[in-house]
N, C-alpha and C positions, 0 to 999 in steps of 0.2 A: 504494500500500500504506500501511498504518498507519505513523505516525511511529515507533512502537516497533520495527517491522521495520527501518526505515532505521537506527535507533540500533544495532540488533543488528549490522548490517553495518559501522557505524562502529567498534564494539568489535572486530569481526573484523579489520578493517584495522589498528587500533591494536595488537592482540595479535600479529598477524603481524609487524609492523614492530618491535615491542619484541623479540621473540624472534630475528628476523633480525639485529638490531643486536647482540644477545648473541653469536650464532653468527659474526658477521663478525669478532669478536675472536679466534676460535679458530684454531689452527694447521691446516695441511693435514692433519696426522696426526689431530688431534682431530675434524676434519670427517668422518673415516672411522670414528669410534667408533660402536658399536651396543650394544644390550643385548637380552636375550631378551624376546620379546613385542612387539617394535616392528616397524615397516615395514622398516627396514634401517639404513644409515648415516645420520648427520645430513645429509650432503650429498645423498644419494639421496632422503631424506624431503622435504627442501625442494624439490628439483627436481620430485618427484612432486606435492607440494601446489600449488606455483605453476603447474606445467603443467596440472594439473586445473582450476584456476581459469580459465586461458585457454580450456580446452575447454568449460567451463560457459558462458563468455561467447560463445564461437563458436556454441554451441547456441542461445543467446538472440539470435543474429543479428549478433554481432560479427565482428571480423576473424579470420583463421586463423593468428594469431601463436601457434602452439602448439608445445610441445616436450615431450618425455617423458624418462624415465630412459635411453632408448636413445640419446639425444643425449649428446654430450660435456658434462661438468659445466661450466656457464658461469661459475661463481664466485659468491660471495655478493653482490657488488655488483650484478651483473646480475639475480640473483634478487630482490634488494631493489627495484630499479627496476621489475621486472615486477610485484612485489607491490603497489607504490604504484599502478601503473596499473590492475591488476586490482581492487584494493580500491576505487579511485575508481569504476571502471566497475560493480562490483557494487552500490555505494551508489546510483549513478544508475539501475541496472536495478531495484533495489528501489523506488526512488521513482516509477518509471514503471509498475510492474507493476499490472495490473488483476486483480481477483478472477476466478478461473476462466479466465484467458487461457491459451492453449496455443501451443506451437510444434511444428513437425514437424522431426525431425532424423534424421540417419543414425546408426545404432549398429551394432555388430558383428553383432547378430542381425537387422538390417534396419531399415527406417524405423519410427519411433515417434512418436506424438503424446503430448506430455507437458505437464502443467500447469507454467506458469512458476514457480508457488510451490514445486513439488516440486524444480525445478532450484535455486532459491535456497536452499531448506532444505538440500539436499544440499551446497551450497557451505559453509554454516555448519557443518554436522555434520562434513564432511570436514576443514575447517580445525581445528576443536576436536580431532578425533581425532588428527590428525597433529602438531599442536602438543604434545599430550600425549605422543606418542611421543618427540619431540625432548626434552621436559622429563624424561621417564623416562631417556633415555640420559644427559643431562647430570647428573641426580641420581645415577644409578648410578655415574658416574665422578667424583663429588664436585665437579662444576663448577656454581657458583651461576648462577642465571638470573633472580633477582629475582621480584617479584610481577607477575603479569599476569592476575589474576582480574578479575572485573567491579568489585569494590571498588577495586582499584588503578586501573582505567580511570576510575572515577568521580572518584577523587582527582586523577588526572593531567589530566583534562579540566575540572575545576572543577564537576562535577556532584554532588560530595559534599564538603562543607566542614565543618570544626568550627564548632560554635556556641559563642560565648564566653559564659561565665556572667556574669550581671549582678552587679555589685558591691554 
């Protein structure tokens, strides 16, 4: 895939880890916060997001290291380790993906053939959607979470630096 797609997954991994680090500082009670219009609690949202990444990777031919919100909450440290792993694997999957490549996978409705690009796009969309939910909950409850937009990513990774004026 194009280098820009790979960079999009680098941002995705960075944003997940930034927000997971913020949430790792929350109390158990704060992890149970929610707000209208979001997926659920902070804990359930993270478990869903990271579990979904494992399922996308499984559909792409990875291991079955999957979990869902039906499983006991594993804690933020476990979710962060999973997010590091799935983030790295999604970057690798994006770098290997070929235009119009497909995979066959089991779904609730039966077997489906899906383009790899659709699975990868879904992973990006899903992450953005649920990170927004977590940020909405945090903001609703007055908990700061810092900057994690693409500009902040550019600054954090050195892809965006100030130009010094000539004297």
